[in-house]
OpenMM code with the backbone's topology and positions (N, CA, C; nanometers):
from openmm import Vec3, app, unit

residues = "UNK UNK UNK UNK UNK UNK UNK UNK UNK UNK UNK UNK UNK UNK UNK UNK UNK UNK UNK UNK UNK UNK UNK UNK UNK UNK UNK UNK UNK UNK UNK UNK UNK UNK UNK UNK UNK UNK UNK UNK UNK UNK UNK UNK UNK UNK UNK UNK UNK UNK UNK UNK UNK UNK UNK UNK UNK UNK UNK".split()
positions = [
    Vec3(0.0852, -0.1180, 0.0000),
    Vec3(0.0000, 0.0000, 0.0000),
    Vec3(0.0900, 0.1247, 0.0000),
    Vec3(0.0568, 0.2263, -0.0793),
    Vec3(0.1402, 0.3474, -0.0867),
    Vec3(0.1225, 0.4365, 0.0365),
    Vec3(0.2110, 0.5345, 0.0482),
    Vec3(0.1987, 0.6336, 0.1548),
    Vec3(0.0722, 0.7158, 0.1332),
    Vec3(0.0154, 0.7666, 0.2444),
    Vec3(-0.1094, 0.8428, 0.2376),
    Vec3(-0.0959, 0.9740, 0.3120),
    Vec3(-0.1778, 1.0707, 0.2744),
    Vec3(-0.1931, 1.1963, 0.3473),
    Vec3(-0.3291, 1.1881, 0.4141),
    Vec3(-0.3315, 1.2017, 0.5478),
    Vec3(-0.4559, 1.1856, 0.6234),
    Vec3(-0.4876, 1.3161, 0.6957),
    Vec3(-0.6049, 1.3718, 0.6659),
    Vec3(-0.6524, 1.4927, 0.7342),
    Vec3(-0.7530, 1.4485, 0.8385),
    Vec3(-0.7307, 1.4879, 0.9627),
    Vec3(-0.8215, 1.4530, 1.0715),
    Vec3(-0.9559, 1.5214, 1.0526),
    Vec3(-1.0622, 1.4518, 1.0855),
    Vec3(-1.1961, 1.5104, 1.0783),
    Vec3(-1.2102, 1.6257, 1.1770),
    Vec3(-1.1285, 1.6272, 1.2813),
    Vec3(-1.1332, 1.7324, 1.3826),
    Vec3(-1.0459, 1.8516, 1.3473),
    Vec3(-0.9746, 1.8446, 1.2356),
    Vec3(-0.8848, 1.9526, 1.1941),
    Vec3(-0.9638, 2.0806, 1.1682),
    Vec3(-0.9196, 2.1897, 1.2272),
    Vec3(-0.9818, 2.3202, 1.2056),
    Vec3(-0.9050, 2.3909, 1.0941),
    Vec3(-0.9701, 2.4193, 0.9805),
    Vec3(-0.9000, 2.4832, 0.8689),
    Vec3(-0.8631, 2.6276, 0.8999),
    Vec3(-0.7545, 2.6720, 0.8399),
    Vec3(-0.7102, 2.8103, 0.8523),
    Vec3(-0.6966, 2.8676, 0.7111),
    Vec3(-0.6889, 3.0015, 0.6975),
    Vec3(-0.6756, 3.0608, 0.5643),
    Vec3(-0.5438, 3.0210, 0.4972),
    Vec3(-0.5530, 2.9863, 0.3708),
    Vec3(-0.4367, 2.9484, 0.2913),
    Vec3(-0.3688, 3.0744, 0.2379),
    Vec3(-0.2369, 3.0790, 0.2423),
    Vec3(-0.1637, 3.1934, 0.1888),
    Vec3(-0.1721, 3.1994, 0.0369),
    Vec3(-0.1922, 3.0853, -0.0276),
    Vec3(-0.1956, 3.0783, -0.1738),
    Vec3(-0.3296, 3.1263, -0.2305),
    Vec3(-0.4403, 3.0678, -0.1830),
    Vec3(-0.5720, 3.0982, -0.2412),
    Vec3(-0.6571, 3.1901, -0.1533),
    Vec3(-0.6207, 3.2043, -0.0246),
    Vec3(-0.6952, 3.2914, 0.0655),
    Vec3(-0.8171, 3.2281, 0.1299),
    Vec3(-0.8524, 3.1075, 0.0882),
    Vec3(-0.9695, 3.0400, 0.1447),
    Vec3(-0.9336, 2.9700, 0.2757),
    Vec3(-1.0287, 2.9554, 0.3669),
    Vec3(-1.0024, 2.8864, 0.4936),
    Vec3(-1.0064, 2.7347, 0.4751),
    Vec3(-0.9118, 2.6812, 0.3993),
    Vec3(-0.9120, 2.5394, 0.3640),
    Vec3(-0.7761, 2.4729, 0.3858),
    Vec3(-0.6908, 2.5342, 0.4660),
    Vec3(-0.5583, 2.4785, 0.4936),
    Vec3(-0.5649, 2.3946, 0.6213),
    Vec3(-0.5209, 2.2694, 0.6131),
    Vec3(-0.5285, 2.1747, 0.7247),
    Vec3(-0.3902, 2.1174, 0.7552),
    Vec3(-0.3696, 2.0786, 0.8800),
    Vec3(-0.2524, 1.9993, 0.9167),
    Vec3(-0.2880, 1.8550, 0.8855),
    Vec3(-0.2013, 1.7861, 0.8123),
    Vec3(-0.2272, 1.6472, 0.7739),
    Vec3(-0.1103, 1.5597, 0.8169),
    Vec3(-0.1403, 1.4325, 0.8433),
    Vec3(-0.0367, 1.3351, 0.8785),
    Vec3(0.0062, 1.2595, 0.7534),
    Vec3(0.1351, 1.2339, 0.7397),
    Vec3(0.1872, 1.1477, 0.6345),
    Vec3(0.2023, 1.0099, 0.6957),
    Vec3(0.1338, 0.9105, 0.6376),
    Vec3(0.1295, 0.7760, 0.6937),
    Vec3(0.1781, 0.6766, 0.5886),
    Vec3(0.2674, 0.5871, 0.6293),
    Vec3(0.3170, 0.4847, 0.5362),
    Vec3(0.2097, 0.3783, 0.5149),
    Vec3(0.2330, 0.2909, 0.4186),
    Vec3(0.1388, 0.1843, 0.3875),
    Vec3(0.1103, 0.0922, 0.5038),
    Vec3(0.2077, 0.0772, 0.5949),
    Vec3(0.1862, -0.0105, 0.7104),
    Vec3(0.1308, 0.0636, 0.8322),
    Vec3(0.0971, 0.1936, 0.8147),
    Vec3(0.0367, 0.2704, 0.9233),
    Vec3(0.1339, 0.3500, 1.0074),
    Vec3(0.2637, 0.3456, 0.9753),
    Vec3(0.3637, 0.4192, 1.0507),
    Vec3(0.3552, 0.5678, 1.0180),
    Vec3(0.3560, 0.6533, 1.1212),
    Vec3(0.3543, 0.7977, 1.1012),
    Vec3(0.4900, 0.8422, 1.0479),
    Vec3(0.4901, 0.9074, 0.9330),
    Vec3(0.6139, 0.9551, 0.8717),
    Vec3(0.6413, 1.1015, 0.9032),
    Vec3(0.5361, 1.1776, 0.9301),
    Vec3(0.5519, 1.3201, 0.9585),
    Vec3(0.4202, 1.3928, 0.9396),
    Vec3(0.4290, 1.5253, 0.9350),
    Vec3(0.3111, 1.6086, 0.9152),
    Vec3(0.3392, 1.7105, 0.8059),
    Vec3(0.2331, 1.7594, 0.7444),
    Vec3(0.2449, 1.8612, 0.6404),
    Vec3(0.1189, 1.9466, 0.6413),
    Vec3(0.1207, 2.0543, 0.5683),
    Vec3(0.0028, 2.1385, 0.5519),
    Vec3(-0.0570, 2.1094, 0.4149),
    Vec3(-0.1902, 2.0948, 0.4088),
    Vec3(-0.2594, 2.0625, 0.2841),
    Vec3(-0.3766, 2.1587, 0.2665),
    Vec3(-0.3800, 2.2257, 0.1519),
    Vec3(-0.4943, 2.3106, 0.1187),
    Vec3(-0.5838, 2.2318, 0.0245),
    Vec3(-0.7048, 2.2033, 0.0691),
    Vec3(-0.7951, 2.1237, -0.0134),
    Vec3(-0.8478, 2.2031, -0.1323),
    Vec3(-0.8576, 2.3337, -0.1241),
    Vec3(-0.9043, 2.4147, -0.2374),
    Vec3(-0.7963, 2.4260, -0.3443),
    Vec3(-0.6745, 2.4519, -0.3062),
    Vec3(-0.5648, 2.4633, -0.4034),
    Vec3(-0.5451, 2.3308, -0.4759),
    Vec3(-0.5595, 2.2216, -0.4066),
    Vec3(-0.5437, 2.0901, -0.4676),
    Vec3(-0.6483, 2.0700, -0.5776),
    Vec3(-0.7738, 2.1053, -0.5497),
    Vec3(-0.8791, 2.0946, -0.6508),
    Vec3(-0.8498, 2.1877, -0.7668),
    Vec3(-0.8057, 2.3094, -0.7371),
    Vec3(-0.7762, 2.4076, -0.8412),
    Vec3(-0.6639, 2.3577, -0.9313),
    Vec3(-0.5581, 2.3018, -0.8732),
    Vec3(-0.4473, 2.2490, -0.9536),
    Vec3(-0.4956, 2.1373, -1.0442),
    Vec3(-0.5848, 2.0520, -0.9962),
    Vec3(-0.6383, 1.9436, -1.0777),
    Vec3(-0.7175, 1.9994, -1.1957),
    Vec3(-0.7963, 2.1039, -1.1719),
    Vec3(-0.8745, 2.1657, -1.2790),
    Vec3(-0.7830, 2.2284, -1.3832),
    Vec3(-0.6784, 2.2970, -1.3401),
    Vec3(-0.5843, 2.3613, -1.4310),
    Vec3(-0.5100, 2.2559, -1.5120),
    Vec3(-0.4667, 2.1467, -1.4481),
    Vec3(-0.3975, 2.0387, -1.5192),
    Vec3(-0.4886, 1.9778, -1.6246),
    Vec3(-0.6156, 1.9588, -1.5928),
    Vec3(-0.7096, 1.8992, -1.6882),
    Vec3(-0.7291, 1.9907, -1.8088),
    Vec3(-0.7346, 2.1206, -1.7864),
    Vec3(-0.7514, 2.2158, -1.8959),
    Vec3(-0.6259, 2.2193, -1.9816),
    Vec3(-0.5082, 2.2154, -1.9187),
    Vec3(-0.3816, 2.2217, -1.9919),
    Vec3(-0.3625, 2.1003, -2.0818),
    Vec3(-0.4152, 1.9847, -2.0430),
    Vec3(-0.3985, 1.8628, -2.1189),
    Vec3(-0.4858, 1.8626, -2.2441),
    Vec3(-0.6011, 1.9279, -2.2388),
    Vec3(-0.6953, 1.9238, -2.3508),
    Vec3(-0.6425, 1.9878, -2.4746),
] * unit.nanometer
topology = app.Topology()
chain = topology.addChain("A")
for resn in residues:
    res = topology.addResidue(resn, chain)
    for name in ("N", "CA", "C"):
        topology.addAtom(name, app.Element.getBySymbol(name[0]), res)
């Protein structure tokens, strides 16, 4: 199983410096066997936006 990024359901979002929306979360990096590898910040809005831009660029 690959490594995963896990956002806690209890995570309180804060404003993202990139998009300005309150969608930035602290997330855990977890290996395939469940070992905690570290933490990172994840903006769920920027991630969706990047996916939309990539899809448009490919067309």
